[in-house]
C-alpha positions in Angstrom: 41.6 -109.5 53.7 38.7 -110.1 51.3 35.9 -112.4 52.3 36.6 -115.9 50.9 40.3 -115.2 50.8 42.0 -117.9 52.9 45.6 -116.8 52.6 45.6 -116.1 56.4 44.4 -119.7 57.2 46.9 -121.3 54.8 49.7 -119.3 56.4 48.5 -120.3 59.9 48.2 -123.9 59.0 51.7 -124.0 57.5 53.4 -122.0 60.3 51.4 -123.7 63.1 52.1 -120.7 65.4 49.8 -117.7 65.8 52.6 -115.3 66.6 54.8 -116.3 63.6 51.8 -116.4 61.2 50.6 -112.9 62.4 54.1 -111.5 61.8 54.3 -113.0 58.3 50.8 -111.7 57.5 51.5 -108.3 59.1 48.4 -108.3 61.1 47.9 -108.1 64.9 47.9 -111.4 66.7 44.5 -110.8 68.4 43.0 -110.1 64.9 44.3 -113.4 63.6 43.0 -115.3 66.7 39.5 -113.7 66.2 39.5 -114.7 62.5 40.2 -118.3 63.4 37.5 -118.3 66.0 34.9 -116.9 63.6 35.9 -119.5 61.0 35.6 -122.4 63.4 32.2 -121.1 64.6 31.0 -120.9 61.0 32.2 -124.4 60.3 31.0 -125.8 63.6 34.3 -127.6 64.2 37.7 -126.9 65.7 40.5 -126.9 63.1 43.5 -127.1 65.3 44.7 -128.8 68.5 46.1 -126.2 70.8 49.4 -126.5 72.6 49.9 -123.0 74.0 50.9 -120.8 71.1 51.7 -123.9 69.1 48.9 -125.3 66.9 48.6 -128.6 65.2 46.1 -129.3 62.4 43.5 -131.9 63.4 41.7 -134.0 60.8 39.1 -131.3 60.2 41.8 -128.7 59.8 43.7 -130.7 57.3 40.6 -131.1 55.2 39.9 -127.4 55.2 43.6 -126.6 54.5 43.5 -128.8 51.4 40.3 -127.1 50.1 41.4 -123.6 51.1 44.7 -124.0 49.2 43.0 -125.1 46.1 40.5 -122.2 46.4 43.3 -119.7 47.0 45.1 -120.9 43.9 41.9 -120.3 41.9 41.5 -116.8 43.3 45.1 -116.0 42.6 44.6 -117.3 39.0 41.5 -115.1 38.6 43.4 -112.0 39.9 46.3 -112.7 37.4 43.8 -113.1 34.5 42.0 -109.9 35.4 45.3 -108.1 35.7 46.3 -109.4 32.3 43.2 -107.8 30.8 44.0 -104.4 32.3 47.8 -104.5 32.0 48.9 -107.1 29.4 52.5 -105.8 29.2 52.9 -105.7 33.0 53.0 -108.3 35.8 55.2 -110.7 37.6 56.8 -114.0 36.7 57.8 -116.3 39.5 60.5 -118.3 37.8 62.4 -121.4 39.2 65.4 -123.0 37.7 68.3 -125.4 38.4 71.4 -123.8 39.8 73.5 -124.5 36.6 71.0 -122.7 34.4 71.3 -119.4 36.3 74.6 -117.8 35.1 74.0 -118.4 31.3 70.6 -119.6 30.2 68.3 -117.8 32.7 70.4 -114.6 32.6 70.3 -114.6 28.8 66.5 -115.3 28.6 65.6 -112.7 31.1 67.8 -110.0 29.5 66.3 -110.7 26.0 62.7 -110.7 27.4 63.3 -107.5 29.3 64.2 -105.7 26.1 60.7 -106.0 24.8 58.7 -106.3 28.1 60.5 -104.0 30.5 57.6 -103.7 32.9 57.5 -107.4 33.8 59.1 -108.2 37.1 60.9 -111.5 37.8 61.0 -113.3 41.2 63.7 -116.0 41.0 64.0 -119.3 42.9 66.9 -121.7 42.5 66.7 -125.3 43.6 66.8 -129.0 42.9 64.5 -130.4 40.2 62.4 -132.3 42.8 61.8 -129.2 45.0 61.0 -127.0 41.9 58.5 -129.6 40.8 56.8 -129.3 44.2 56.8 -125.4 44.2 55.2 -125.3 40.7 52.6 -128.0 41.5 51.7 -126.1 44.7 51.3 -122.8 42.9 54.3 -121.2 44.7 56.0 -120.7 41.3 54.4 -119.9 37.9 57.0 -121.8 35.8 60.4 -123.4 36.1 63.2 -124.5 33.8 64.2 -128.0 34.8 65.8 -131.2 33.6 64.9 -134.0 33.1 61.2 -134.0 32.4 59.2 -134.7 35.7 57.2 -137.8 36.0 54.1 -136.1 37.3 50.7 -135.9 35.7 49.9 -132.5 37.3 52.8 -130.7 35.6 52.7 -129.5 32.0 56.0 -129.6 30.0 57.4 -127.7 27.0 60.7 -128.8 25.7 63.4 -126.1 25.1 66.5 -128.1 23.9 68.5 -131.2 24.4 71.9 -131.5 26.0 74.4 -134.2 25.3 75.8 -135.9 28.4 79.4 -137.0 28.9 81.7 -138.3 31.6 84.2 -136.2 33.5 87.4 -137.8 34.7 90.6 -136.5 36.2 93.4 -135.7 33.8 95.5 -138.7 35.1 92.6 -141.2 34.8 93.0 -144.4 32.8 90.5 -143.1 30.3 91.7 -139.5 30.1 93.1 -139.9 26.6 89.9 -141.5 25.2 87.5 -139.5 23.0 84.4 -141.4 24.1 83.3 -144.0 26.5 80.3 -146.2 27.3 78.6 -146.5 30.7 79.3 -150.2 30.8 83.0 -149.4 30.9 82.5 -147.5 34.2 80.8 -150.1 36.4 83.8 -150.3 38.8 84.4 -146.6 39.0 83.8 -144.4 42.1 81.2 -141.8 41.2 80.7 -138.3 42.6 77.0 -137.4 42.4 74.5 -134.7 43.1 72.3 -135.3 46.1 69.1 -137.3 45.6 66.3 -135.2 44.3 68.5 -133.4 41.8 68.0 -134.0 38.1 71.6 -135.0 37.3 71.4 -137.6 40.1 68.4 -139.2 38.5 70.0 -139.2 35.1 73.2 -140.8 36.5 71.2 -143.5 38.1 69.1 -144.1 35.0 72.3 -144.4 32.8 73.8 -146.8 35.2 70.6 -148.9 35.4 70.5 -149.1 31.6 74.1 -150.4 31.7 73.0 -152.9 34.4 74.9 -151.7 37.4 74.4 -149.5 40.4 76.8 -146.6 40.8 79.1 -146.6 43.8 78.7 -143.0 45.1 81.6 -141.9 47.2 80.8 -138.2 47.5 77.6 -136.0 47.0 77.1 -132.3 46.5 74.2 -130.0 45.7 76.3 -128.0 43.3 77.4 -129.4 39.9 80.4 -127.1 39.8 81.6 -128.5 43.1 81.0 -132.0 41.8 83.3 -131.2 38.8 85.9 -129.7 41.2 85.9 -133.0 43.2 86.5 -134.9 40.0 89.3 -132.6 39.0 90.9 -133.3 42.5 91.0 -137.0 41.6 88.2 -138.2 44.0 86.0 -139.9 41.4 84.2 -139.5 38.1 80.8 -138.1 37.2 78.2 -137.6 34.5 77.5 -134.1 33.3 76.5 -132.0 30.2 79.5 -132.0 27.9 78.9 -128.4 26.6 78.8 -126.6 29.9 81.6 -124.1 30.4 81.8 -123.5 34.2 84.0 -126.5 35.0 87.6 -126.4 36.2 90.4 -127.1 33.6 91.9 -130.1 35.4 89.5 -132.6 34.1 88.7 -134.4 30.9 85.2 -134.6 29.4 84.5 -137.7 27.4 81.6 -138.2 25.1 79.1 -140.9 26.1 78.2 -143.2 23.2 75.1 -144.6 24.9 72.0 -143.9 22.9 70.2 -142.3 25.8 73.1 -140.1 27.0 71.3 -136.8 26.8 69.0 -134.7 28.9 66.0 -132.6 27.9 65.7 -129.1 29.3 62.3 -127.5 29.4 59.6 -125.5 31.1 57.1 -126.9 33.6 54.0 -125.4 35.0 50.9 -126.6 36.8 48.6 -128.3 34.3 45.6 -127.2 36.4 46.2 -123.5 36.3 46.1 -121.1 33.3 49.3 -119.2 32.6 49.3 -115.4 32.8 50.0 -113.4 29.8 53.6 -112.5 30.9 54.4 -116.1 31.5 53.1 -117.2 28.1 55.1 -114.5 26.4 58.2 -115.4 28.3 57.9 -119.1 27.3 57.4 -118.1 23.7 60.4 -115.8 23.8 62.6 -118.6 25.3 61.5 -121.1 22.7 62.3 -118.7 19.9 65.7 -117.9 21.5 67.0 -121.4 21.9 
């Protein structure tokens, strides 16, 4: 590893085990131990408390970890920028997205982009909005497609489109024959929600708060299709995008008349890091395609 490259230390700090870190880095364990010893001699301080093969970051180690991670992000950014100069049509995009965006939106955007940039490789990561925010902010992802817009100053945002939200009810529900509904009419209903940390859970809670009630959550899931299936089985109601197509037939989707019943879908990336040429091109392609 190059001098000044602290990927090995970051890995060791996060794994907190010499054997596991050496295996991940694909270097001999004694080599990693010597690298740590040299670094501690150079700094004049121990960075870990030792418990056999188990390591725990001490205060000095935590300080160095924070600075090493920021330095590593800068080095990685420099490498990507230099690579862009040499190979502007090649590279890698580490793309995160919500589970519901994968089958249609993400698949369509990648297919369209690949037609004009066939040498760009994608590494994909699906997850909850909150976890994707963290991965982007920490530099583990280049960009992510999420909703709603995060409330974090260290994340940049570019809007793609807006989706109308509605309410899904079983076909035998008292409101099943209605065309639209207001959140205030649902205060006494049992809700099926996404787990906390998911974007749709935040939107549900915000809509309920605007209608001045707290939702009674009876079931939770990390998959919106599963949530819709539970609604179809008569176990509760939920809020979801009205134009999605992957829901079971045994439910009714009602339009929400509330003024704020929509969600913005967009790209996020770390505001402190420059985007690589492939990522910039992909965002431009996505905006032009939606």
